[in-house]
Each structure stands twice: as structure tokens, then as C-alpha cells.
N, C-alpha and C positions, 0 to 999 in steps of 0.2 A: 430468403428473408430480406425485406427492404425497409429503409427508413423513410418515414413520412413526417414532414415538418408541419405542424399545425399552429396557427396563430390564434391565441385565445382572445375572447372579446375584449379583455382589458389590456391587450397589447403584447403579452408575453408569448414566447414560442415554446412548443413542446414537441419533442421527437418521439414518434410512435413507431416501434419496430414490429412488423407483422407481415405475414404472407397473405393475409386477407383483410381488407378494409371495406367499409360500406361503400365508399366512393373515394378511392385513393387519389383521384385527379382533382377533386374539388377542394377549394380552400374554405376555411371556416368563415361563415358570414358573421361580421361583427354585430349585426342586429339580431343574431339568433337568440331565441328565448332560453332562459335557464333550464327549463324542463327538457327542451330538445338537446341542449348541450350535454346535460346529465345522461340522457338516454344514449347519445352517441358514445360518450366515454364508457358507459356501462357495457354496451355491446362490443366495443373494441376490446375491453378488458376480458370479457367472457370468451370471445373468439380466439384471442391470443392464448388464454388459459386452455381452451379446448384443443387448439393445435398442439400445445405442449403435451397434453394428455394423450393425444393421438400418437405423437412421436414416442412417448414413453411406453404406450401399450405395444407398439410395434418394435420396440428395442429388443436386442438379443436376449436380455435377461428376463423379459416377460412375454415373449412371443408365443410361448407354449402354455401360458396360463389362460383359462377361460375369461372371456370379456366381462362376465358378470362378477368375477372376482377382482379384476383389475380396475373396474370403473364403479365399484359399489360405493354407496354413500358412507361418508365418514373417513375415507382414506385421504381426501383432499378437502380440507375445511374451506379453503378459499373458493374452490369450484362450487361446493354446496351452497355457500353464502350467496354467490352470484346467481345461482338458480333460484334461491329464495327471493332475492330482490327482483328478479325478472318476473316471478309469479306475482309479487305484490304490485308491480307497476302495470301488469297486463290488464288489470281492471280498467285502466284508462287508455292503454296503448296496444291492445291486443291485435288489431289488424296490422299495424306497422311491425310488431314483433313477429307475427306469423310470416309476413311477406319477406322480411329480412332473413328470417331463419331459413325459409325455402331458398333464397338466393345463396346463402352460405352453403346449404346442402347441395344444390345443383352445381355450384362452383367446384366442390370437392369431388362429387360423383363423376362429373364430366371429365375432370382432370385425371381421375383414376382410370376411367375407361380409355382415355387416350393412351395412358401408359400401358394398359393391358394390350391394346392393339399394337403398340410399338414393340411389344415383347413376344408377339406371336411366333416369330421366327426362331426364338431361342428356346427350343424344346429339346428335351433329352430323348434318348433312343426309346424310352418307355412311353413317350407321348405326354409326359407331364412336364410343364414348363417350370424352369427354375424360378423360385421366388413368387410363383403364381399364387400360392396359398397365402403368402404374406401380403400381397396386394389385396387379395380378398379380405384378409383380416383388417386391413386399413379401411376398406369400404364399409365393412360391418361396424367398425368403431365409429365411423361417421354416422351411420344409421342409429347406433346406440345413443350418441349424444343428441342427435336430431329428435329422437323419441323422448328423451329426457326433457328437452325444452318444450315439446308439444304437450306432454303430460302436465307440466306445471302451468303452462300458459292457458291451456284449454279449460282448466278448472274455473277460470273467470269468464267463460264463454256466455254465461247467462246474462252478463252485463252488456252484451253486444248481440241483440236478437236478429239483426239483419245481416250478420256476417256470413259469407258463403264458405261452406266447409267441404265443397265437392272435391277440391284438390287434396285435402287431407284424407277423405274417404278413398279416393283413387289410390293414393300412396299406401294406405293401410291394407285395403282389400287385395291389392296386387300381391302382397306378401302371403296372403292366405291361399292364393292359388299358386302353390310353390312351383318354382321353375324346375326344369328337368334335372338340373345339376343337383338341387336339394333332394329331389325324389330318389335320385340314384346314389346319394351319399350313403356311406356305411359308417359305423361308429369308429372305424379305424382312421378315417380321414380327419385332418386337424381342425377344420372349421365346422364340422357337423354340429357340435354343441352350440357354437356361436350362432349358426343360422337359426336354431331353435330358440335361442335367447331373443333374437331380433323379432321372430314371430310372436313371442310372448309379449314383447314390448309394444308391438303394434296392436296386439289384443288389448293391452291396457289403455292405449290411445283411444281405441274404439269404445272401451268402457267409460272413459271420461267424456267422450263425445255424446254418448247415449244419455248421460245425466241431464243434458240441456237440449239435445236435438235427437230425441229418441225416434221420432217418426221418420226422420231422414235416414238414420242408421238402419232402422227396420226395413225401409224400402230398399236400401242398397243391399242388405243381407239377403232379402227374399229374391231380389233380382239375380244376385250371384248364384244363389241356391237353385233357382229355377233354370238358369242357364246350364249349370252343371248337370242337373237331372235330365236335360234334353240331350246331352252328349251320350254317345254309346258307352255302355258300361265297360269299365276297364279298371285295373288296379290303380292307374294314375288318377282317373276321375274319382274313384272312391277315396283315395288319399287326399285329394283336394277338398272333397266334401267334409271329410273328417277335420282337416285343417280349418276350413271355414267355420265349422261348429265350434272348434276350440277357440277361434278368434272372438267368440262372444262370451267367453268364460268370465270376463270381468264386468259383464253387464249386471246391473242391480235394479231390482224393481223399486220404483218410487211409490212410497206408501201414501203420500198425500200430494195433491188432492185426489179424491176418489176417481176422477176422470183419468188421471195419469195411471193410477193403479189398475184400472180396468183395461186401459190400452196396453199396458205391459202384459197382463194376463191373456189378452187377446192374441198377442204375439206368441206366448207360450202355448196357447190352445192351437194355433196354426202348426207349431212344431209338434205338438202332441198327435195331431192327425197324420203328419208325415212319419212320426215314430211308429204309428200303427200300420202304416202302409209299407214301409221299407222292410226288405227281407235280408239285406246284408247285415251280418252280425256285427261287424266292426262299426258300421254307421249307426246301428241301433245303440250300441254301447256308448258311442261318442255323444249321442243325443241324451242318453240316460245320465252320463257324467255332467253334461251341460245343465240338465234340469236340477241336479243335486247342487251344483255350484250356485245356481240362481235361487233355488227354493229354500235352501238351508237358512240364509239370513232372514228370509221372510217368515219361516216357521218359528224363529226365535222371538219375533215381535208381534205376530199376527194376533188380533183379538176379535173384534167384531167383523173384521174383513172376511173371516171364513164363512160368513153368512151371505156374502155377495154372490149372486147367481153364477157369474162367470167362474168363480173359484170352485163352487160346487160342481159345475159342469166339467171343469178341468179334472177334478178328483174322480168324478164318476166315469169319465172317459177312459182314464188310465188304470184305475184300481184293479179291475178284474184281470186285465191283460198282464199287468206287472206282477200281480200275485201268482199267476200261473207260471210266469218265467222264474219266479223265486224258487219254485219247486224243482227246477232243472239245474243240474250241477254246473253246466257250462255258463249259466247266466247269473248265478247267485252273487258272485263278487261285485257285479255292477248293479244288480237289481235290488239288493238288500238296502243300500242307502236311499235309492229312489222310493222304495216302498215306505221307508221311514218318513221321508219328507211328505209323501202323500197323506199319511196318517196324521202327521203333525199339523197340517194345514186344514184338516177336515173338521167338521162340526163335532160338538160334544157327543151326541148320540151315535154318530157314525163311527167315531173313534172307539167308544165303549163297545160297539157291536163287533168291530173287526180287529181290534188290537190284540186280543187274546190269542187268536190263531197265529198271527205273525210273531207274537212273543214266544209261543211254544216252538215255532220254527227256528227262531234265534237261539233259544236255549238248547235245542237239539243239535246245533252246530258248534257249541262252545268247546267240545272236545275233539273237533275235527281238525282239518289242516290249519296251520297257524294263521295264515292270512285271512281265511274265512272266519276263523274264531275271533280275530280282532275286529273284523267288520261287524260280525254278529253282536259282539259286546258293545261296540259304539252305537249300533242301532238300538240296542236294548236300553242303554242309559239315556238316550234321547227320548225314548218312549216313556221311561219312568219319570222323566222331568215333566212331560206333558200330562201324565196320569196324576202325579202327586202335586205338582206346583201349579200348573195351569188349571186343571179340572178338579183338584182337591180330592181325588179318589171317588169311589162309589159308596155304597152302604158299607157298614163296618165289616160284615161277614165276607162279602165279595172282595173288598179291598185286602183284608187279611189273607184270604186264600191266594190272591195273586202275588202279594208280597212274599208270603211264605214259599211259594213255588220258586220265585226268583232267588230268594236268599239261599234256599237249600241247593239250588243249582250252582250259584256262585261260590258259596262258602259251605261245602258239604261237611257235615260234622265228623265224618269218619276219615277225612283227609287232613293232612298237615299243611298242604299247599292250597292255592286258590285255583279256581277254574274260570277261564283257561289259564294256562301257565305262560310265563314270560310276557306278561302284559303290564304296561305302566300302571303302577298302583293308584295313581290319582283318579283313574276311571272308577275303580271300586269305591274310593273315598267319596266321589261325587254322587254315586248311586245312594250310598248311606245318607249323605247330606240331603238329597232330594226326598228320601223317605221320611227323614226327621221333620220336614216342614209341616206335615200333618200327623205323623205318627212318631212323636218323640220317644215315648215310652217303649214302643216296639223297636225303634232304632237303637236305643240304649241297651235294653235288657236282652232282646232277642238276637241282636247282631253284635254290637260292640262288646258287651259283656262276654259273649261266646268267643269272639275273636281274641280277646285279651285273656281268656280263661280266668275271669274274676272269681276268686274264692277257691280255685283249684289249680293255681299256677305252680306246677311242679317241673314241667319241661317247657322248652322254648319252641314255639312255632313262629319263626321270624316274620314270614310274609303276612300271615294272618294278624299277628300282633302289630305289625307296622301299619296295616290298614286300619285296625281298630283304634290305635292311638291317634293317628292323623285325622280320622273321622271325628273323634271326640273333640279334638282341638278346633277343627273347622266349625263344628256345630257350636261350641262354646264361644268362639270368636264372633260368629255370626249373630248369636243371641246377645252377646255383651255389647256389640256395636249397634244393635237394633237395626241391622241391615234390611234392605228390601229383599224381596224374593230372589233367589239365585237365577242368573241368566241361563238360557239353554246353552249347553256346551257346543261351541263352534270350532271349526278348524282354524289353526293359526295360519292366516293368509299372508304370505310374503310376496309382495308384488315384485316383478322383475326390475322395476325402477329403483327398488330399495326401500320403499315405504312398506311398513309392516303393521298389520293389525293384530294386536294381542288381546286376549281376554283380560278383563279387569282383575287385578291381583287383590287378594283380601289382606287388609291390614291386620296386624296382630296386636293384642292387648293383654296385659298381665291379668291372670285369673285369680282374684282374691276370694276369700270366704264371703265377703259382702256381695261381690258380683255374682258368685255362684248362687247365693240365696235369692238375689234379685231376678236372675234369669231362669230360676226354677230347676236347677241341676243339683240341688243340695242332696237329693236322695242317691245320686250316682257318683258324686264327687269323691267322697271319702273311700269307697271301695276301689275306685280307679286309682286314686293316689297310693293306696296300699299295694295294689297290683303293680303299679308303675315302679314302686320301690323294689319289689321282688324282681321284676324284669331287669332293672338297672343293675342290681347286685349280681344276678346271674350272668349278665352280659359282661360285666367288668371282670368276672372270674374267668369266663371262657374265651373272650376275644379282646379284653381290655389290657390288664396288667401283664399278660403273657406275651403281648406283641409290642412292647416298648422298645425303642431303639437303644436304650441303655442296658438292656439285658444282654449279657455276654453270649448266650446261646443263640441269639438272633443275628450276631455280627456278620457271619459268613454265609447266611442263607439268602436265597433269592426272595425279594419282597413279593413279587407276583405270586409265587408258589405259596407263601405264607398267608396271603390275603384272598386266595381263590378257594374253590371247592365249597365245602359245607360252611366255611367261615364267612363267605361273602354275604349271604342274606342276614347273618347275625350282625356283621359290621354295618350293613345298611340299616338294620333296626337300631343299632347303637347310635348311629348318626341322627336318626329321627328322635331318639330319646334325649340326646344332648341338645338338639335344636329346640326342644320344647322348654328347656330351662331358660329363664326362671318363670315362664308362664305357668308351668305345672310343676310343683315341687313334690318330691317323693315323701310319703308319710312313713317315718321310721328311720330316716337318715338324718343325722345332725348336720348343722352348718359345716363344722370342721371336716366331717367325713365326705360331704358332697364336694366341698372346695378341693379337698385333697384328691378326689377322683378326677375332677375336671383338670386340675393342674397336672396330674399324671398323664392324662390323655393328650395334653398338648405336645407330648413327645411320642405319640403313637406312630407306628410305621405307616398307617394309612394317612396320607397328607390331608385329605378332605376332612377326616374325623378330627385331626389335630387342630385344623383351622376352626372347625365348628366349636370345639371345646374352648378355644381361646375367645371366640365371639361370645359364648355364653358367659364367660368370666367378665367380659366387658359389659354385658347387659346387667350383671349383678352390680358392678361398680356404678353404672349410670342410673339404674332404676331402683335399686334397693340399698339406700344408704346404711341401713342397719346391718347389711352383710359386708360392707366395704372393709371393715376391720378384719373379718375372717378371710376375705379374698386376698388381701395383701400379705397378711401373716402366713396364710397357708401356702401361697405361691412362693413367697421368699424362702420359707423353710423347705419347700419342695426343691427349689433350685440348689440350696445348700446340701440337702440330704441325699437327693436322688441323682442330680446331674453332676455336680462337681466331684462327688465321691466315686462315681463310676467311670470317670474319664480315662482312667488308667487301663481299663479293659477294652476300650473302643479303638477302632481304626481312625485314620485321619479324617475320613468322611464323617464318622460319628461324632467327632469332637466339635463339629459345627452346632451340635445340639445346645451347648452352653451359650453360644452366640445367639441362637434363636430364642432361647429362654430369656436371656437378658433383654433382647429386643421386645419380647412380649411384656416383660415387667415395665420397660420404658413406656410402652404404649398404654398400659394400664394407668400409670402415673399421669400421662398426658390426658387421658379421659377424666381422671379425677380433677385435674386442673381445670379442664373445660367446664365441668359441672360447677365448680366453685365460681368461676368467672360468670357463667350464666346466672347463677344464684345472685351474685352481686349486682349484675345488670338488672335483674328482675326487681330486686329490692330498691335500686335507684330509681326505677320507673314506677314504683308504687305497687308492683304486683305482689300478691300474697305468696308467701313462701312457707310451706308447712314443715320444712326440714329445720331442725334445731341446729345450733352451732356445734353441739357435741356430735350430732350425727354427720354433719358436713366434714368435720376435721377431727382426726384422732392423732394426737401428737406422738403417742407411743408407736403407732403404726408408721408414721413418718420417720421416727428415729430408727426403726428397724430397717426401712428402705434405705435411709441414709447410711446406716452402718454397713449394709450389704454393698452399697456403692463404694464406700471407702475401702473395704476389704478387697473388692474386685479390682481396685487400682493396682493391686500386687500381681495381677495376671501378666504373663509374659507376652501374650498375643496382643497386637496393636488394636484390633477391632474391639476386643473386650475392654481394654482400657478406655477406648473411645465411648463405648456404651456406659461405662462407669461414670465418666464425666457428665454425660448427658442425663443419667439417672440423678446425680447430685444436683444438676441444674434444675431438673423438674421438681425435686424435693424443695429446693429454694423457692421456686415459682409458686408451689402449692402453699408454702408458709406465708408468702407475700399475699397471695389471694385470700388466705384465711384471715389475715389481719384486716384486709379490705372488707371482708364479709363481716368481721366483728364490728367494724366501725359502722357499717350500714345496718347492723342488727343490734343497735344499742338498746333498743327497747326490750328485746328478749334478754339481753345480757343483764340489764337492770332488774328485770323481773326475777331472774334466777338468783341474783344477789339478794334481793328483798326476801325471797323465799328462804334462803339460808339464814338470813338474820332473824326472820320471824320464828323459824323452827328452833333456833338456838335460844331466842328470848323466851319462848313458851316452855322450853325444857328447863331453863334456869330460874325463871321467876318464882318468887316466894309470896306467901299469903300475908295479909295484914299490913302492918306499918313497917315491917322489916324491909330494909333497902335491898335492891337487887344486887347480887354479887356477880362480878365479871360481866355486867351488862350495862353499857352506857349508850344512850341514844343521842345521836347528833340531831338536835331539834331543827337546825337550819335546813337540813335536807328535807325533812317532813314539811316544814312550813313553806317551802318553795312551792309545793303543790297543794297545800291545804291552808289557805289564808286565814281561816277562822279557827285554827287549831289552838289558839291561846285560850279559848273558852274552856277547854277541858284538859289541856296539857301544859304542865310547867316543868322546868328542869328538876324540881325537887320531888316530883311525884313518880319516882322510879319504883313502883310497886305493881303487883299483879292487877290491882284494881285499875290503875291508870293505863296499863298495857291493854287489858281487855276492853276498856272503854273506847280505845281507838280501833282495835281490830274487829270487834264483834259487829260494829256498824258496817264494816266492809262486806259483810255477808249479803247485803243488798246491792252491792256494786254492780253496775251494768256490764263490766268487763269480765268475761268468763274466766280468763287466766287469773285475774286477781281473786275471784271467788274461790278457785281451786287452791290457790296458795293459802288463803285464809283457812279453808277447811283442813288442809294438811298441817298447817301450823297449830291450830287449836286442838287438833287430834294428838299433838305431842305435849299437851299441857302437863306440867309437873303435878303429881298427886297432891302436894301441899297447897296448890292454888286452885284445885278443882271446885271448892266451895265458892271462890270468887268468880270463877267462870260461870257457874250456875246462876249467880246473882245477876251477872251482866246479860245472860241469855234469857232471863225471866220474861222480858217483853216478848221475845220471839216464841218462847215456849207457850205462853198464855194465848198468843195469837193462833198457833197451830192447833191448840186444844179445842178451839171453837169448831164445832161440827154443825154448820147451818148452811142453808141455801143462800147463795149470794150471786153476784155477777160472775159470769164465766171467767173473765180475766182475773178477777180477785181470787176466785177459788184456785185458779191455775197457779197464781203466785204463792198462795198458801201451800199448795202441794210441793212446789219447788223448795220452799223453806223447810217443809217436813223432811225432804230428801237431804238437804244440807245438814240439818241437825242430827238425823240418825247416822249420817256418815261420820260426823264428828264423834259421836258416842261410840260408834263401832271401832273407830281408830283408837279411842281411849281404852276400850275393852281389849283391843289387840295388844296394847302395851301394859295390860294388867293394872290399870290405874285403880279400878274399883276394888281390887284386893286390899289396897292400902286405905282407900277412903272409907270402907265399911268395917275396918278393923276397930274403930273407936265408936262405941255405942252412943257416946254423948253427941257426936256430930250427927248421928242419924235423926236426932230430934230437932235439928235445925230446920227452919221453914223451907230453905232451898231444897233440902232432900225430900221433904214432904211434897213439894211442888213437882219434883223430878219423878217421884213415884206416881203421882197423878198423871203426869205426862205419858209415862209408859203405858198405863192403863188406857188412857185416851187414844194413844197410837194404835193399840191392839183393837179397840172398839172400832176405830176408823177403818182399819184394814178389813174388818169383818163386814162392815156396813157398806163399804165403797162399791158402787154399782159398776164403774168402769174398771173392773178387775183385770181386763186384758190389755189395758193401755201400757205402753212402755214405761211411762213415769211411775205408775202404781206398781208395776212389776219390780222396778228398781228399789222403790221404798220397801216393798215386801222382802226383797232379797237382802238388803242391808239390815233390816230389822231382825230377820231370822238369824243372820250371822252375829248380830249384837247379842241377842237373847242367849244363843248358845255359849258365847264367851262369858257373858255376864253371870250365867248360872254357875259356871265352873269357877268363878272367882269369889262370889258372895258366899259367906258361911251359911 
């Protein structure tokens, strides 16, 4: 390591310590441009960091760890950031970056080679040089970092069309023709895996090059391939051809413009001809794997491109030969994926003609050897995607026949398990999802209902039920979010450089009754919820409450033994059930029972299940304010009842359960606090908040949490007392946040206060000239918002007449909350004041009694007033007001009563004559009128 003193343009000096500098003998030009200086500093920092990583990788503690684990992205944030910056500036400085990178590379490789030559004499008796493999590891590390730079820099190659890439091609393709040492390596030698990693990295470099310089890469590949084919056949030559084919595995077809697309397929067509000619099985298999790597991304997005002649020629050239190989046992593992790709890029009619034969071939291998069964299933679910999503199936009869054949093979009705066994369940879920795109009823009734045993759930079939439940949730989420068609399932591609392509994850959304009705699942929702409730209760009995860490009979048993065997698939199903909450709520279980079960599962012996149960509780706190009270009360009572009372039976390890439960309670309180803070922020910014103050904060629940925290301060263990203090602090923070929310929610608070005052006034007001008892109105409050109130309101008019004169007019208020309060207030009117209420409602009653053609807007307003009036009378009937009002025959002769009877007859006639009987508004009027009539008849003599 040497120190270099650099004088900066503004006169300051900087000491740079490095074993490699771009030009260590030159001094910094004071006239250097800022961009050049920044680039110099960046490269110096990067190469210093790179050398530090090289030394770290070759250190004694890491020298036996594979390079792809030592140098993976994310381990060194500074190194990753420097790579990102280099990629960003390469748009403008790519030639300089590539040149300097090669200088750094040659500097290290030449130095290493000199060291290797110097150590040739230090060999052991066995012929293996001491530390030789460590020097090789250092060289491979340099290659690794060199490739990382090239991969990031060459992504900007399209901005430099004239740049010469021949030296990069030379370096990459040299590694595909493996040296003798690599060919002779065995898996027992320390650097065998590292050599393969470097080959993969150079393959990724070639893939990046091909994105902008495809023709150059193609020429170089074909030149290397032709040269190898000219050499005498030998295992070494065959191995080099296979490595050369593997070197193109990251090449991707450019879909646009069409000229580039055709050029890429011309390259594949050339390889297809070689595929038909070659006889070596390993070479043929390597070409088949290469075709699959390249064609699978194309098959996922191809649309009209399948009609291009060169694509049709490619499919026609390979189809017959590949299908023949699929029937031979020794080729099936490799040829099944290739056959799938060929069908997926073929035209519609070609696919319909040929896919059935290959589908039957796949179905026939589902019960065979495990690896072949997995490949057959993966081929099948890609074919189902093309059949149902891309081509929308055939005619109804043919489509149902094909789907029934597939479903009966995958989910045989006489089997408790799935076919094939030991396969990731998401593959089955995707197949059902693809079928539901065009055959929703078939997917729900013929597949999901059968898997869940809807209507006949007496025993648990864990794997089948797991698939059915997950498939229903995927379908419901997809419909609720109005997602586009699902993408073809692709392999998770992890590049050796650390960049990973993952399929898009589906976001989840709570499934409410309104959403179910909107997306068209109302016919299936209730039966599934009932079955879900049955499954949940059976699982809780069989693998839930019996496997809690607080049970004394589990204290001295091995956890793995308890969670394995027949219990494992049931525990997996229970995890899925808990993960669905609160998106899907069981029908038949109360809030308290469900929260109690979730709280109990937070101390389950299966750690993943315990964490999932707690996450579901968090979702209840965040998403469902009406459940928040049950969550905190249930969880606090659970800790007191189940955890603290059982501590005496547990070992020292089990006593940590209380600490974990207290930590969970603390986290739930923190989530509650964050919800309140977010609500306050939204209201401060003017955002609508649909949660009422009573829903946001329940002081009794806070008091319970605070009481638990105070009692827990008596614990002797330091960590528990610490959690107690933190719980009390969060309770205080929630109370403070609630006060802030109350301030920002002043309008809602005043409306609630006004509602209480109005209901009280209507209940206590008396008729005639009698003064109101226990009811005094503060006129200043009302006059602040109603400047013209003096026209009809005076402090001396504290009677029902003056009250109704104010309130009845508010039935036409534009604010829906105010109208709702007025309806509920007038619905509580004292029977003594009913006659006065009728007199003030006369104008509105006469208006709604008119049944005539008018402007649509006017008729709509009249219908809304009909709904408000009948709701008021229905509330009065609910409180049995008419039983007292009709007791006096003298009052019945009053004109108000006569008008009221005419109104009822008019309402009945209107509902009989109304043409729009199916509208929601008319249905509501009819519903409230029927409820009123039923109650009215029971009260009137």
C-alpha cells in the first residue's frame, strides 16, 4: 500500500492510500474539469474498495466460502452504491470506464501470474503447490469484480454505437472454451464451483452485450461453434461446445422492432438446424436447455409475432423431432420443457391441433419419478395458461372435456392427496386461477368446492383444502383489484451478478360483502365462509390448542417430533387459514372466539404459525377499527389467563413466553398509535376520514392495557418491567394522539353532541303552551350559524311547536349527516307532542302525496322525502308512540290525523303504481313502509 498526495484544483492536498491508481505518477491538473475530477475520485474509491473486498475474500475466515456468497449484492452497501454510480455515469463515459477497467484487470492478473510463476518451485511431494488454490481464488475474485463492472457499464452501450467490443468478446468467449485445468477439475477441488461462477458471469456479460450488439455477438458465437465442430470429436471438444452453448443462456430475444425480432429468430433457426444434425446426446440436451432459456420469456409475451413466417418455420422444423424425443425415457426431462415452449409460441390452430396429445403425455407422467412429475406439471400449467388465458379455450363442450381430464388427474376424487405428491402448492393454485379466467363457475363449483369439501366437511384433507382456500383468495383478490390477465408463469431467474427477476406479486385486499357482490362471487362466498369456519375449528382442536408452549405435557418433548408426521400438512393448512384473516372471516365464529384463538396461537410451538397469528392480529388493529376493542381485550385477558398462570409449570426456556407476549402487546399498541397519528395527519390535510372518534379510540380498552402495564411492573424480571414501562408509555401516546384527533375532528364531535341534544329534546318536549321541562336551549349557539333564526325562534317559545319549526326544516338540509340526525331525533318524539309534529310535517306530507309526472330531478327529491318521512314514522312505531296517540278517540278527529291517514293511503297507492320498482330507493321505501305497517297494526286498537 502506498500513499499518493493529490493537490486539488482549489489548492488543498489529499492523501490517497491505494495499491492501484489510474496514474500514480501524475499530479492533478489545476485546470481539470469538475466532471473529470469527480470521475477520478469515483474510480479511485471504487478500486480501493474492490481491493479491500479481494483481501477480505481471500482472508482465512472466508477462503473456503464460494465467491458468489462472499461478493453477493447487499453485503457491502458502499460497494453496491459505487457500482450503481458507475452504471449511471457510463451513459456519458463508457469508453473511458471500459478502458480503465481493463487496465485495472490486467494489472492484477499480470501481477498474480508473476506470483504464480515465482512459486512454481514450492511444490509438495504430491505435486500440488502450497497456497496455489488461494492464488487462483484471488484471480477468480478479480474476474468476478471485473464482470460486475462490465455488466453494469455495458447496459448503457446503446448510447455509444461506435464503440469496439472485440476485446470484451475475446475475454468472455475465452472462458467458454474452458482451459484444461477446469475440464479436469472435480467437485472435491476447492475452486471448482468458483470457476463455474465466473463462467456464468461472463455469460451474463455476453447477454448484456447482445442487447445492443446482437449481430456482433452472433458472429462471434457462430465462429467459435464452427471452429469447435471442425476439431476432432473428443470429450474435451464436446465439453467446450456445451460450455459455449451455456454461455448464451442469458441472451434474450428483442421483441421490437420486427427486424430485430426476425434476426434473433434467424439465429435460433440456425441453432435448430444444428440441433437436428448433432448426434451427441449431451450437446443436444444443452441446445434444448438453451432454447428453453431463450423461448420461455418470448412465449409469455408473444401475440401477433407467432404469425411471422420465421417463427412458424422454427416451430415446424423442430416440432416433430422434439415430440418423438418426448416419447423416449432418456430425453423426457429435457425435451418436455422444449415441447412446451414450441406449443406456446405456435399459432392458435396449431396449438389446438397438437396440445391435447402432449397434455395426455404430461398427465401420464404425473405419477412417475419425482423429477419427471415436476417437469410434467410445470409443462401442464404453462399449457393451461395458453389455452385458457391467451386463446380463451375452444367451444364449451371441448373445453369442459379437456379441463375435466386435467382436474381429475390433478385432484382425483378418491384420493386425499394431490397428484403428483410433494410439489409446491402454488402450481396447483395457478392452474385453478388460469381456469377461472374463462370458467369461473367451473373453477368454483367443480374444483374449489370439491377441494374444500363444501357442504360435507367432516374430515380434514389438508393439502387439498390448502390449495382450494388459496385458489379462492387469489381469484377473489384478482377480481376485486380488477387486475389484468395473469402472466405466464416463468422461472425465477437469479443472475450470477446478483440481479434477480421475480414474478409480480399480487397485492391483497380485504374481501367485504359489498366487494363480493360487485365481483360476482356472492353465490360462493357464504358456503366457503361456513366451510372455512368448520376447517378452522377442526384445526384448532387437532393441531392448535394441543401444541401450545404453555401446556405442561409439551414441556419436555422434542418440537420437531411434535410438528412432523401427519401433523405437518395440517399445520401448513392452519398457517394458510390464519394468513387469510381478516380478508376472509369465518361464518359462525364470534369476534371474541376468533380473537381468543389468534391470541392462543401466538404461543404455538410452530414459530412461523405464531408469527402469522400475531400478524393477523395486527391487521385487525389496522384495517378493522370495529374489531380493535375485541383484539386488545382478548389479547390482554389471554396473557393474564393463559400465560402468567402457567409459568409455574414451565422450564426457564418456556418462561420467555411471557416476555414475547408482552412484546406483542406493545407492538399492537404501537400500531394503534400509528393509525391514530395517520388519521390526524389525513384530517389536517383535508382528507376524508370515515372512521368515527369512538371507533378510533376506546378509553376502556386503553384503561385495561394501562392496568395490565401497572400490574406487570411487579414482575421480578428486568425485561418484563422494561416492557411494562414501554406499554404505559404507548398508552400515554395513544391518549395524546386521541386528543389531537378529537381537536381535528371537531365537526364530527359537534354533530354527535347535537344529535344527543336533539334526541333528548324530542323525548322531553310537551304539546301546546306548556313549557318544556328540563330542556333549555342556548340560543346563542344556534344563532351563530343561523342569522335569520329570530324570525321564528324566541327564548320564550320553549314548546314542541317552536322545536319542530326549527328541526323539520332541516329535513331538506344538503348535509347527509344532519338529515340522519334529524330523522333519528324526530323518530324519538314524545307521544304528547305527536300532534304538533304532524302539523309541522303537513307541508312535506302534502308534497309527497302528489302523484304526478314532473321533472326527473323534482320527482327524485320527492322520493327522497318519502323515504325520510316513512323512516320517521317507522321509528315512532318502533317506540310504540301510536299506542298512546290512538288511545283518545277525540284526537282521532283532529285534521292532522285525517291528513295522516290520507298520507298512508297515498303511500300505499304510490308503491303499487310505481314503475321503477327495482330501484334501490323504491326498495328502501317499500322496506320501511312494510316495517311501519307491521308495527302500526300491532299498536292500533
